[in-house]
Residue frames relative to the residue before (quaternion, step in Angstrom):
aa qw qx qy qz dx dy dz
M 1.0000 0.0000 0.0000 0.0000 0.00 0.00 0.00
P 0.3660 -0.7516 0.5004 0.2251 3.61 -0.56 1.09
A 0.5481 -0.6180 0.4561 0.3312 3.55 -1.17 0.63
P 0.5143 -0.6504 0.4535 0.3267 3.64 -0.99 0.74
A 0.5043 -0.6326 0.4960 0.3154 3.56 -1.26 0.47
L 0.0602 -0.7787 0.6243 0.0128 3.56 -1.18 0.68
F 0.8347 -0.0701 -0.0168 0.5460 3.54 -0.65 1.24
G 0.7060 -0.4770 0.2551 0.4570 3.53 1.05 0.82
L 0.5785 0.5805 -0.3791 0.4296 3.61 1.28 0.04
T 0.0028 -0.7872 0.6164 -0.0194 3.54 -1.02 0.82
G 0.7972 0.3401 -0.2149 0.4501 3.50 -1.36 0.13
W 0.8403 -0.1705 0.1399 0.4952 3.53 -1.09 -0.81
N 0.5883 0.5611 -0.3754 0.4451 3.60 1.12 -0.52
L 0.6444 0.5052 -0.3166 0.4789 3.55 1.00 -0.81
L 0.6258 0.5423 -0.3349 0.4497 3.59 1.01 -0.82
A 0.6727 0.4943 -0.3041 0.4590 3.58 0.88 -0.96
A 0.6632 0.5105 -0.3159 0.4470 3.59 0.93 -0.86
V 0.6793 0.4862 -0.2967 0.4628 3.58 0.88 -0.90
V 0.6285 0.5249 -0.3351 0.4660 3.61 1.01 -0.78
A 0.6487 0.5070 -0.3195 0.4691 3.59 0.96 -0.87
L 0.6499 0.5078 -0.3196 0.4664 3.59 0.97 -0.83
A 0.6513 0.5149 -0.3194 0.4568 3.58 0.96 -0.82
L 0.6555 0.5008 -0.3196 0.4662 3.58 0.96 -0.79
I 0.6219 0.5278 -0.3461 0.4636 3.59 1.05 -0.69
L 0.6583 0.4976 -0.3122 0.4707 3.58 0.95 -0.86
A 0.6357 0.5158 -0.3303 0.4699 3.59 1.03 -0.77
T 0.6324 0.5261 -0.3326 0.4611 3.58 1.02 -0.77
L 0.6352 0.5164 -0.3263 0.4727 3.59 1.03 -0.76
A 0.6435 0.5144 -0.3271 0.4629 3.58 0.99 -0.79
V 0.6395 0.5100 -0.3223 0.4765 3.56 1.02 -0.80
G 0.6325 0.5328 -0.3297 0.4553 3.58 1.01 -0.76
V 0.6331 0.5192 -0.3330 0.4676 3.59 1.02 -0.76
V 0.6464 0.5122 -0.3196 0.4665 3.57 0.95 -0.86
A 0.6595 0.5040 -0.3102 0.4635 3.59 0.95 -0.85
L 0.6340 0.5313 -0.3272 0.4568 3.58 1.05 -0.78
V 0.6411 0.5112 -0.3206 0.4741 3.58 1.00 -0.83
A 0.6472 0.5199 -0.3195 0.4568 3.57 1.00 -0.84
R 0.6544 0.5049 -0.3195 0.4634 3.59 1.00 -0.77
V 0.6275 0.5242 -0.3389 0.4655 3.59 1.05 -0.72
I 0.6530 0.4970 -0.3139 0.4775 3.56 0.97 -0.82
A 0.6452 0.5500 -0.3244 0.4195 3.57 1.01 -0.81
R 0.5697 0.5886 -0.3914 0.4192 3.60 1.16 -0.41
R 0.6982 0.4343 -0.2618 0.5054 3.56 1.12 -0.63
W 0.7743 0.1604 -0.0887 0.6057 3.58 1.05 -0.77
P 0.2887 -0.7849 0.5209 0.1710 3.62 -0.11 1.23
G 0.7670 0.3488 -0.2725 0.4646 3.54 -1.08 0.80
T 0.5026 0.6754 -0.4227 0.3354 3.59 1.25 -0.24
Y 0.6437 0.5453 -0.3345 0.4200 3.59 0.95 -0.88
Q 0.6743 0.4758 -0.2998 0.4786 3.58 0.94 -0.85
T 0.6224 0.5538 -0.3386 0.4372 3.58 1.07 -0.73
F 0.6975 0.4634 -0.2663 0.4773 3.58 1.04 -0.79
G 0.3605 0.7881 -0.4549 0.2049 3.60 1.27 -0.07
P 0.7133 0.4369 -0.2902 0.4648 3.66 0.61 -0.99
A 0.6603 0.5045 -0.3173 0.4570 3.60 0.95 -0.81
R 0.6425 0.5253 -0.3317 0.4487 3.61 1.00 -0.77
R 0.6635 0.5043 -0.3109 0.4569 3.58 0.91 -0.86
R 0.6823 0.4751 -0.2923 0.4726 3.58 0.95 -0.81
L 0.6144 0.5289 -0.3496 0.4696 3.60 1.10 -0.65
R 0.6012 0.5606 -0.3536 0.4463 3.58 1.06 -0.73
I 0.6623 0.4981 -0.3087 0.4668 3.59 0.93 -0.86
V 0.6406 0.5251 -0.3281 0.4541 3.60 0.96 -0.85
L 0.6774 0.4907 -0.2985 0.4596 3.60 0.89 -0.93
Y 0.6339 0.5210 -0.3375 0.4613 3.59 0.99 -0.75
L 0.6615 0.5068 -0.3079 0.4590 3.57 0.94 -0.86
V 0.6666 0.4950 -0.3094 0.4636 3.60 0.89 -0.89
A 0.6597 0.5006 -0.3139 0.4644 3.58 0.93 -0.89
G 0.6665 0.4931 -0.3098 0.4654 3.58 0.92 -0.83
W 0.6219 0.5448 -0.3393 0.4488 3.57 1.05 -0.77
I 0.6697 0.4947 -0.3027 0.4639 3.57 0.88 -0.93
A 0.6723 0.5055 -0.3046 0.4470 3.55 0.90 -0.93
V 0.6793 0.4748 -0.2957 0.4750 3.58 0.89 -0.89
G 0.6487 0.5338 -0.3266 0.4331 3.57 0.97 -0.80
L 0.7010 0.4690 -0.2707 0.4641 3.60 1.07 -0.68
T 0.8207 0.2820 -0.1039 0.4860 3.56 1.02 -0.75
L 0.3792 0.7344 -0.4987 0.2611 3.64 1.17 0.11
P 0.3941 -0.7604 0.4580 0.2383 3.63 -0.54 1.08
D 0.7494 0.3787 -0.2106 0.5006 3.59 0.95 -0.82
P 0.3276 -0.7747 0.5018 0.2016 3.66 -0.33 1.16
D 0.6111 0.5760 -0.3651 0.4019 3.59 1.07 -0.57
L 0.6666 0.5064 -0.2983 0.4586 3.57 1.18 -0.47
R 0.4789 0.7158 -0.4252 0.2783 3.59 1.22 -0.36
P 0.6699 0.4896 -0.3440 0.4395 3.69 0.74 -0.83
L 0.6750 0.4920 -0.3043 0.4580 3.55 0.92 -0.89
V 0.6694 0.4925 -0.3024 0.4668 3.58 0.93 -0.89
N 0.6484 0.5222 -0.3249 0.4487 3.59 0.94 -0.85
Q 0.6675 0.4900 -0.3106 0.4668 3.57 0.94 -0.82
A 0.6301 0.5303 -0.3362 0.4568 3.59 1.01 -0.76
F 0.6774 0.4720 -0.2940 0.4816 3.58 0.91 -0.88
L 0.6261 0.5418 -0.3427 0.4439 3.59 1.01 -0.77
I 0.6541 0.5006 -0.3144 0.4720 3.58 0.94 -0.85
A 0.6654 0.5054 -0.3061 0.4562 3.57 0.94 -0.91
V 0.6601 0.5026 -0.3129 0.4623 3.60 0.97 -0.82
I 0.6335 0.5219 -0.3372 0.4611 3.60 0.98 -0.79
A 0.6740 0.4911 -0.3001 0.4632 3.60 0.88 -0.92
A 0.6846 0.4725 -0.2900 0.4732 3.58 0.90 -0.91
G 0.6329 0.5281 -0.3354 0.4562 3.58 1.04 -0.72
A 0.6446 0.5022 -0.3206 0.4791 3.58 1.00 -0.78
W 0.6244 0.5369 -0.3252 0.4650 3.57 1.05 -0.77
F 0.6659 0.4970 -0.2898 0.4750 3.57 1.00 -0.87
I 0.6552 0.5018 -0.3172 0.4672 3.60 0.94 -0.84
T 0.6100 0.5408 -0.3479 0.4631 3.59 1.07 -0.69
A 0.6456 0.5117 -0.3219 0.4666 3.58 0.99 -0.81
L 0.6479 0.5090 -0.3239 0.4649 3.60 0.99 -0.77
S 0.6601 0.4931 -0.3195 0.4680 3.59 0.94 -0.83
N 0.6297 0.5220 -0.3371 0.4662 3.60 1.01 -0.75
L 0.6319 0.5382 -0.3254 0.4529 3.56 1.05 -0.77
L 0.6607 0.4987 -0.3029 0.4722 3.57 0.96 -0.85
F 0.6683 0.4871 -0.3057 0.4719 3.60 0.93 -0.85
L 0.6265 0.5307 -0.3401 0.4584 3.60 1.04 -0.73
K 0.6491 0.5075 -0.3164 0.4700 3.57 0.98 -0.81
A 0.6583 0.5017 -0.3118 0.4667 3.57 1.00 -0.79
K 0.6618 0.5163 -0.3135 0.4439 3.61 0.98 -0.83
R 0.6183 0.5628 -0.3525 0.4203 3.60 1.08 -0.60
R 0.5885 0.5764 -0.3736 0.4264 3.58 1.21 -0.28
F 0.7299 0.3639 -0.2106 0.5389 3.58 1.24 -0.37
D 0.1553 -0.8103 0.5642 0.0310 3.54 -0.48 1.27
I 0.2311 -0.7989 0.5404 0.1276 3.59 -0.46 1.18
A 0.5533 0.6037 -0.4020 0.4096 3.59 1.26 0.00
A 0.4947 0.6603 -0.4336 0.3622 3.59 1.25 -0.15
T 0.6475 -0.5410 0.3682 0.3905 3.56 -1.24 0.46
D 0.7672 0.1946 -0.1068 0.6018 3.57 0.82 -1.02
N 0.1123 0.8535 -0.4912 0.1331 3.56 0.21 1.30
R 0.2646 0.7963 -0.5150 0.1753 3.60 1.13 0.45
V 0.6722 0.4807 -0.2990 0.4771 3.60 0.90 -0.91
A 0.6517 0.5187 -0.3185 0.4525 3.59 0.97 -0.84
R 0.6683 0.4897 -0.3117 0.4652 3.61 0.92 -0.83
R 0.6228 0.5267 -0.3449 0.4645 3.58 1.06 -0.68
A 0.6734 0.4898 -0.2984 0.4664 3.59 0.91 -0.91
Q 0.6408 0.5232 -0.3293 0.4553 3.59 0.97 -0.83
T 0.6450 0.5229 -0.3226 0.4545 3.59 0.97 -0.83
Q 0.6950 0.4766 -0.2818 0.4587 3.56 0.82 -0.97
L 0.6628 0.4996 -0.3148 0.4605 3.59 0.95 -0.83
T 0.6297 0.5388 -0.3393 0.4451 3.60 1.02 -0.75
L 0.6944 0.4577 -0.2798 0.4796 3.57 0.89 -0.90
L 0.6296 0.5249 -0.3405 0.4606 3.59 1.02 -0.72
R 0.6261 0.5381 -0.3414 0.4493 3.58 0.99 -0.80
R 0.6849 0.4714 -0.2898 0.4741 3.57 0.91 -0.88
L 0.6349 0.5258 -0.3321 0.4585 3.57 1.04 -0.73
V 0.6437 0.5101 -0.3186 0.4733 3.59 1.00 -0.82
A 0.6452 0.5196 -0.3261 0.4553 3.59 0.96 -0.84
V 0.6547 0.4954 -0.3151 0.4761 3.59 0.96 -0.84
T 0.6458 0.5257 -0.3223 0.4503 3.60 0.96 -0.83
I 0.6498 0.5087 -0.3156 0.4683 3.57 0.95 -0.87
A 0.6541 0.5131 -0.3153 0.4578 3.59 0.96 -0.85
V 0.6574 0.5060 -0.3125 0.4628 3.59 0.96 -0.84
L 0.6622 0.4959 -0.3087 0.4693 3.59 0.94 -0.87
A 0.6439 0.5126 -0.3266 0.4647 3.60 0.98 -0.79
A 0.6532 0.5023 -0.3179 0.4690 3.58 0.95 -0.85
S 0.6435 0.5134 -0.3242 0.4660 3.60 0.99 -0.79
A 0.6536 0.5103 -0.3166 0.4607 3.58 0.97 -0.86
I 0.6412 0.5141 -0.3292 0.4650 3.59 1.00 -0.77
L 0.6537 0.5095 -0.3209 0.4584 3.60 0.92 -0.82
L 0.6754 0.5032 -0.2979 0.4493 3.58 1.01 -0.77
T 0.5487 0.5990 -0.4172 0.4075 3.62 1.20 -0.10
F 0.6176 0.5121 -0.3505 0.4831 3.59 1.22 -0.30
P 0.5358 -0.6687 0.4018 0.3229 3.61 -0.73 1.01
G 0.6792 0.4944 -0.3115 0.4441 3.60 0.87 -0.82
A 0.6687 0.5129 -0.3027 0.4451 3.57 1.07 -0.74
Q 0.5600 0.6128 -0.3946 0.3940 3.60 1.15 -0.50
A 0.6906 0.4624 -0.2838 0.4782 3.57 0.82 -0.96
A 0.6598 0.5010 -0.3173 0.4615 3.57 0.95 -0.85
G 0.6659 0.5057 -0.3075 0.4542 3.57 0.96 -0.83
A 0.6504 0.5147 -0.3223 0.4564 3.57 0.97 -0.81
S 0.6827 0.4774 -0.2982 0.4660 3.57 0.91 -0.86
L 0.6417 0.5248 -0.3290 0.4523 3.57 1.06 -0.72
L 0.6763 0.4834 -0.2956 0.4707 3.57 0.93 -0.87
A 0.6910 0.4803 -0.2843 0.4593 3.57 1.09 -0.66
S 0.6446 0.5363 -0.3309 0.4328 3.56 1.15 -0.36
A 0.5281 -0.6328 0.4697 0.3162 3.53 -1.22 0.55
G 0.5133 0.6680 -0.4131 0.3458 3.57 1.25 -0.23
L 0.5521 0.6192 -0.4021 0.3874 3.60 1.16 -0.48
V 0.6276 0.5466 -0.3426 0.4358 3.57 1.00 -0.79
S 0.6806 0.4785 -0.2983 0.4677 3.58 0.91 -0.87
V 0.6168 0.5407 -0.3503 0.4521 3.58 1.07 -0.67
V 0.6665 0.4929 -0.2988 0.4728 3.58 0.90 -0.93
A 0.6581 0.5066 -0.3162 0.4585 3.58 0.94 -0.84
G 0.6527 0.5092 -0.3219 0.4594 3.58 1.01 -0.76
L 0.6594 0.4952 -0.3105 0.4728 3.57 1.00 -0.79
A 0.6240 0.5591 -0.3422 0.4254 3.59 1.04 -0.74
A 0.6346 0.5332 -0.3365 0.4470 3.57 1.14 -0.51
Q 0.5672 0.5993 -0.3868 0.4117 3.57 1.22 -0.33
S 0.6739 -0.5472 0.3281 0.3726 3.53 -1.21 0.57
T 0.6439 0.5455 -0.3484 0.4079 3.60 0.91 -0.80
L 0.7239 0.4059 -0.2527 0.4973 3.57 0.75 -1.03
A 0.5725 0.5665 -0.3897 0.4466 3.59 1.11 -0.48
N 0.6529 0.4932 -0.3110 0.4835 3.58 1.03 -0.74
V 0.6107 0.5445 -0.3515 0.4550 3.59 1.06 -0.70
F 0.6869 0.4645 -0.2851 0.4807 3.56 0.85 -0.94
A 0.6257 0.5274 -0.3390 0.4641 3.58 1.07 -0.70
G 0.6359 0.5299 -0.3284 0.4549 3.59 1.03 -0.77
M 0.6517 0.4877 -0.3143 0.4886 3.58 1.00 -0.77
Q 0.6291 0.5305 -0.3329 0.4605 3.58 1.02 -0.74
L 0.6436 0.5196 -0.3266 0.4573 3.60 0.97 -0.80
A 0.6636 0.5273 -0.3122 0.4291 3.56 0.96 -0.87
F 0.8003 0.3264 -0.1588 0.4773 3.57 0.83 -0.93
S 0.6212 0.5040 -0.3672 0.4746 3.59 1.22 -0.07
D 0.3659 -0.7630 0.4617 0.2660 3.60 1.32 -0.16
A 0.2875 0.7692 -0.5225 0.2297 3.58 1.10 0.64
I 0.7730 -0.0204 0.0084 0.6341 3.57 1.04 -0.81
R 0.1435 -0.7637 0.6249 0.0756 3.52 -1.27 0.54
L 0.6544 -0.4709 0.3952 0.4403 3.54 -1.28 0.19
D 0.8304 0.1908 -0.1850 0.4897 3.57 -1.06 0.88
D 0.3880 0.6912 -0.5108 0.3330 3.61 1.17 0.36
V 0.3532 -0.6959 0.5814 0.2300 3.56 -1.17 0.66
V 0.0289 0.8167 -0.5699 0.0860 3.57 -0.61 1.17
I 0.2647 -0.6961 0.6366 0.2004 3.51 -1.41 0.31
V 0.1040 0.7860 -0.5969 0.1228 3.57 -0.48 1.23
E 0.8400 0.0503 -0.0815 0.5340 3.54 -0.98 0.91
G 0.6765 -0.5125 0.2813 0.4479 3.56 1.10 0.75
E 0.6245 0.5348 -0.3327 0.4619 3.59 1.27 0.18
Y 0.3613 -0.7061 0.5724 0.2079 3.54 -1.15 0.79
G 0.2488 0.7761 -0.5508 0.1800 3.60 -0.81 0.94
R 0.4321 -0.6703 0.5418 0.2655 3.52 -1.41 -0.04
I 0.5029 -0.6251 0.5022 0.3226 3.55 -1.14 0.66
E 0.1547 -0.8200 0.5482 0.0568 3.58 -0.52 1.20
E 0.8127 -0.0013 0.0600 0.5796 3.58 0.97 -0.82
I 0.0797 -0.7668 0.6360 0.0347 3.54 -1.06 0.85
T 0.0598 -0.7946 0.6042 0.0078 3.57 -0.57 1.14
L 0.7042 -0.4471 0.3283 0.4431 3.54 -1.30 -0.14
T 0.7962 0.3034 -0.1468 0.5024 3.59 1.14 -0.50
Y 0.8168 0.0978 -0.0476 0.5666 3.64 1.09 -0.44
V 0.2870 -0.7279 0.6015 0.1613 3.52 -1.37 0.36
V 0.2303 -0.7665 0.5879 0.1175 3.58 -0.96 0.91
V 0.1186 -0.7823 0.6109 0.0279 3.56 -0.80 1.12
G 0.2517 -0.7644 0.5782 0.1343 3.57 -0.74 1.07
V 0.2732 -0.7812 0.5437 0.1392 3.58 -0.54 1.19
W 0.6797 -0.5362 0.3227 0.3827 3.57 -1.19 0.60
D 0.7214 0.4135 -0.2532 0.4945 3.63 1.09 -0.61
E 0.6060 -0.6208 0.3063 0.3919 3.57 1.29 0.63
R 0.4431 0.6239 -0.5049 0.3993 3.59 1.16 0.49
R 0.2837 -0.7408 0.5826 0.1767 3.56 -1.27 0.33
I 0.1559 -0.7608 0.6246 0.0820 3.56 -0.93 0.96
V 0.1417 -0.7846 0.6015 0.0503 3.57 -0.67 1.13
L 0.0183 -0.8150 0.5762 -0.0586 3.54 -0.57 1.22
P 0.5012 -0.6280 0.4865 0.3430 3.62 -1.02 0.65
S 0.6165 -0.5755 0.3842 0.3757 3.57 -1.10 0.65
T 0.6193 0.5621 -0.3538 0.4187 3.58 1.06 -0.65
Y 0.5121 0.6401 -0.4274 0.3813 3.61 1.20 -0.38
F 0.7318 0.4401 -0.2377 0.4629 3.58 0.91 -0.93
T 0.6743 0.4449 -0.3116 0.5003 3.59 1.24 -0.07
Q 0.7595 0.3643 -0.1941 0.5029 3.58 1.23 -0.36
T 0.7431 0.3593 -0.1940 0.5302 3.60 1.22 -0.41
P 0.4500 -0.6726 0.5035 0.3028 3.63 -0.87 0.84
F 0.0617 0.7788 -0.6217 0.0554 3.57 -1.04 0.79
E 0.4618 -0.6704 0.5089 0.2799 3.56 -1.26 0.41
N 0.0768 -0.7604 0.6440 0.0353 3.55 -1.03 0.91
W 0.2332 -0.8271 0.5003 0.1055 3.56 -0.26 1.28
T 0.7476 0.3399 -0.2067 0.5318 3.61 1.21 -0.25
R 0.2029 0.8211 -0.5112 0.1525 3.58 1.12 0.62
R 0.7982 0.1984 -0.0979 0.5602 3.59 0.87 -0.94
S 0.7901 -0.0471 0.0749 0.6065 3.55 1.02 -0.83
A 0.5102 -0.6480 0.4740 0.3084 3.55 -1.21 0.53
Q 0.5266 0.6461 -0.4146 0.3651 3.61 1.21 -0.32
L 0.0116 -0.8013 0.5969 -0.0395 3.54 -1.01 0.89
M 0.2507 -0.7188 0.6225 0.1815 3.52 -1.37 0.37
G 0.0362 -0.8065 0.5901 -0.0055 3.54 -1.08 0.73
T 0.3720 -0.7410 0.5273 0.1858 3.53 -1.21 0.57
V 0.1649 -0.7256 0.6571 0.1209 3.51 -1.39 0.41
E 0.1363 -0.8243 0.5468 0.0548 3.61 -0.43 1.15
L 0.0316 -0.7846 0.6187 -0.0256 3.53 -0.98 1.00
D 0.2446 -0.7327 0.6148 0.1589 3.57 -1.12 0.73
V 0.0437 0.8016 -0.5895 0.0893 3.60 -0.65 1.18
D 0.6364 -0.5325 0.4000 0.3892 3.52 -1.31 0.26
W 0.6409 -0.5433 0.3841 0.3829 3.57 -1.26 0.45
R 0.6455 0.5405 -0.3314 0.4259 3.60 1.13 -0.43
V 0.3863 0.7344 -0.4820 0.2813 3.61 1.23 0.14
D 0.3406 -0.7055 0.5857 0.2080 3.55 -1.15 0.69
L 0.2651 -0.8123 0.4999 0.1414 3.57 -0.11 1.31
D 0.6196 0.5410 -0.3544 0.4447 3.60 1.03 -0.70
A 0.6540 0.4943 -0.3135 0.4791 3.58 0.98 -0.80
M 0.6379 0.5164 -0.3329 0.4644 3.59 1.04 -0.72
R 0.6244 0.5258 -0.3412 0.4661 3.60 1.03 -0.71
E 0.6454 0.5100 -0.3239 0.4674 3.58 0.99 -0.80
E 0.6469 0.5132 -0.3187 0.4654 3.58 1.02 -0.78
L 0.6339 0.5170 -0.3366 0.4665 3.60 0.99 -0.76
T 0.6370 0.5192 -0.3301 0.4644 3.57 0.96 -0.81
R 0.6554 0.5079 -0.3129 0.4632 3.58 0.96 -0.84
I 0.6496 0.5330 -0.3232 0.4353 3.59 0.99 -0.82
V 0.7747 0.3880 -0.2055 0.4551 3.59 0.76 -1.04
T 0.5062 0.6875 -0.4301 0.2935 3.59 1.13 -0.50
D 0.8062 0.2184 -0.1104 0.5386 3.58 0.81 -0.93
H 0.4169 0.7170 -0.4710 0.3004 3.58 1.23 0.29
P 0.4549 -0.7234 0.4428 0.2714 3.64 -0.74 0.98
L 0.6890 0.4898 -0.2901 0.4485 3.62 1.15 -0.44
W 0.5873 0.5765 -0.3780 0.4241 3.60 1.20 -0.27
D 0.3173 -0.7828 0.5083 0.1680 3.59 -0.84 0.97
G 0.5669 -0.6587 0.3580 0.3415 3.60 1.25 0.15
R 0.5427 0.6542 -0.3994 0.3435 3.60 1.21 0.04
T 0.8331 0.0030 0.0703 0.5486 3.58 0.67 -1.08
A 0.2007 0.7271 -0.6441 0.1273 3.54 -1.12 0.86
S 0.2833 0.7600 -0.5292 0.2492 3.59 -0.23 1.25
I 0.2116 -0.7481 0.6142 0.1357 3.53 -1.35 0.32
V 0.0244 0.7666 -0.6412 0.0258 3.56 -1.01 0.91
A 0.4085 -0.6683 0.5595 0.2711 3.54 -1.26 0.49
T 0.1847 -0.8361 0.5121 0.0682 3.58 -0.40 1.21
D 0.8063 0.0373 -0.0066 0.5904 3.61 1.17 -0.36
A 0.0241 -0.7733 0.6334 0.0109 3.59 -1.26 0.51
R 0.3969 0.6796 -0.5211 0.3302 3.56 -0.14 1.28
G 0.7904 0.3178 -0.2310 0.4700 3.54 -1.29 0.36
G 0.6708 -0.5275 0.2996 0.4267 3.58 1.14 0.54
V 0.7190 0.3575 -0.2535 0.5395 3.62 1.22 0.14
V 0.3300 -0.6920 0.6056 0.2131 3.52 -1.35 0.41
R 0.2460 -0.7599 0.5836 0.1463 3.57 -0.84 0.95
V 0.0951 -0.7908 0.6044 0.0181 3.56 -0.59 1.18
R 0.1737 -0.7979 0.5743 0.0577 3.56 -1.09 0.80
P 0.1717 -0.7631 0.6174 0.0843 3.59 -0.29 1.20
L 0.1393 -0.7816 0.6061 0.0477 3.56 -0.98 0.91
V 0.0239 0.7994 -0.5970 0.0638 3.57 -0.74 1.09
S 0.2468 -0.7644 0.5796 0.1373 3.58 -1.26 0.32
A 0.0648 -0.7859 0.6147 0.0172 3.55 -1.25 0.58
R 0.6873 -0.5201 0.3349 0.3806 3.53 -1.33 0.25
D 0.8019 -0.0372 0.0274 0.5957 3.61 1.06 -0.62
A 0.7454 -0.4479 0.2702 0.4132 3.54 -1.34 0.19
S 0.6719 0.5014 -0.3171 0.4435 3.59 0.88 -0.85
E 0.6682 0.4778 -0.3021 0.4837 3.58 0.97 -0.79
L 0.6168 0.5419 -0.3488 0.4520 3.58 1.08 -0.67
W 0.6321 0.5328 -0.3387 0.4493 3.59 0.95 -0.80
D 0.6824 0.4764 -0.2908 0.4721 3.58 0.87 -0.95
L 0.6438 0.5214 -0.3262 0.4552 3.59 1.01 -0.77
R 0.6498 0.5165 -0.3215 0.4556 3.61 0.92 -0.84
C 0.6562 0.5023 -0.3174 0.4651 3.58 0.92 -0.86
D 0.6701 0.4967 -0.3076 0.4578 3.59 0.93 -0.86
V 0.6466 0.5101 -0.3221 0.4668 3.59 0.97 -0.83
R 0.6387 0.5280 -0.3308 0.4515 3.60 0.95 -0.82
E 0.6700 0.5030 -0.3038 0.4536 3.59 0.87 -0.94
K 0.7089 0.4663 -0.2758 0.4517 3.58 0.84 -0.93
L 0.6410 0.5042 -0.3389 0.4691 3.60 1.04 -0.63
V 0.6194 0.5221 -0.3450 0.4741 3.60 1.03 -0.71
A 0.6619 0.4920 -0.3106 0.4726 3.58 0.93 -0.87
W 0.6436 0.5223 -0.3298 0.4518 3.61 1.01 -0.76
V 0.6410 0.5182 -0.3351 0.4564 3.62 0.94 -0.82
R 0.6826 0.4801 -0.2981 0.4634 3.60 0.86 -0.86
R 0.7175 0.4517 -0.2589 0.4627 3.57 1.03 -0.77
A 0.8100 0.3086 -0.1372 0.4795 3.58 0.71 -1.09
Q 0.8082 0.1335 -0.0638 0.5700 3.63 1.07 -0.60
P 0.0464 -0.8310 0.5541 0.0156 3.59 0.44 1.14
E 0.5966 0.5695 -0.3732 0.4249 3.59 1.16 -0.45
A 0.6330 0.5351 -0.3275 0.4535 3.60 1.25 -0.29
L 0.4377 0.6769 -0.4794 0.3471 3.60 1.24 0.06
P 0.5673 -0.6122 0.4120 0.3657 3.63 -0.94 0.73
V 0.0179 -0.7893 0.6133 -0.0235 3.57 -0.95 0.94
Q 0.3239 -0.6975 0.5940 0.2361 3.55 -1.35 0.26
R 0.2357 -0.7815 0.5666 0.1123 3.58 -0.79 1.04
I 0.0025 -0.7889 0.6136 -0.0331 3.57 -0.87 1.02
E 0.2231 -0.7528 0.6041 0.1358 3.57 -1.15 0.62
L 0.3084 -0.7714 0.5324 0.1624 3.56 -0.65 1.18
P 0.5277 -0.6424 0.4409 0.3383 3.62 -0.92 0.75
G 0.8172 0.2802 -0.2094 0.4580 3.56 -1.14 0.75
R 0.6595 0.4576 -0.3307 0.4963 3.56 1.19 0.14
S 0.2838 -0.7897 0.5293 0.1253 3.53 -0.90 0.98
S 0.5006 0.6543 -0.4367 0.3613 3.55 1.22 -0.02
E 0.7039 -0.4351 0.3341 0.4512 3.55 -1.30 0.03
P 0.6098 -0.5683 0.3955 0.3857 3.61 -1.08 0.63
E 0.4146 -0.6935 0.5272 0.2630 3.53 -1.00 0.81
L 0.3689 -0.7291 0.5440 0.1907 3.49 -1.24 0.60
A 0.1097 -0.7724 0.6227 0.0610 3.54 -0.90 0.95
S 0.2677 -0.8062 0.5070 0.1460 3.52 -0.23 1.27
T 0.3355 -0.7376 0.5540 0.1910 3.52 -1.09 0.79
D 0.3959 0.7145 -0.4854 0.3117 3.53 1.27 0.20
S 0.5019 -0.6927 0.4377 0.2768 3.57 -0.87 0.96
R 0.5026 0.6504 -0.4415 0.3599 3.57 1.20 -0.21
């Protein structure tokens, strides 16, 4: 059936004119959407910029739909209609999936902004951020798979094959077999990590003997940022099959020790008073624990263990180093007799054993 004439235009000229008109109408529709977004942005600042990716993708969808309608109504060659319709259908499905992904990302971004991981007690926020991040990626993968399936079903031969495959019980065995493979095993492990609350973003962990923080959790791997700025990339199954330490599982607060070897003549009560003086006004001490006990006494020295606490692992490390430095300086200044020494007894002498100090002075 030949396309009707419009303003004296026929054939390919009519097609070009109608396509141009359709694109102009689509541009006007996009302008209306942008205007609405700007009006909303006056009440909620930052909204217009947030809608940026979705607006651009919606523009592409509207252009494709308008062009499809225009070409479908005015295409001069009827033999080309099936091919052109299928091409536009595939393009619209892909662009629509792209647009829906942008909308889902927008919703997840809005939800993530409600949880601030910069807060002091951010365990709930880090858990929510982890789950939302993985859900966003899972939704994006699902949309891509559905779009790809829809595109394949536009081909006549694939429709029958797809229907028979979905109707057969063999699909279940195929999915189960693929799930046993390492890739899908990591995907399922990543989802398990997100919803079992085993690890969260910004958790402090010890993996492979290294201290670090969880920087990124994907569907298949986890990135751990080590203290010296290296990155350890581990498969998600590592955290479901291998024991590891999570220092912020329930709370970021931690306690740590500082071990010192001193002479038996040390005054432990005076050292306890000095530790109290050190931590009382220290900005990194959280006020929970500050004590000293003697954990060992052998080889001519007493091993003392100051115990302190801080709000998180990084502050605890700095506090332990500072306490160690100040206690060493205090021993040298206030109790030089407590410096480690070696006692020897010379043959043929009945006096008290002489002391050979190991102090480098």
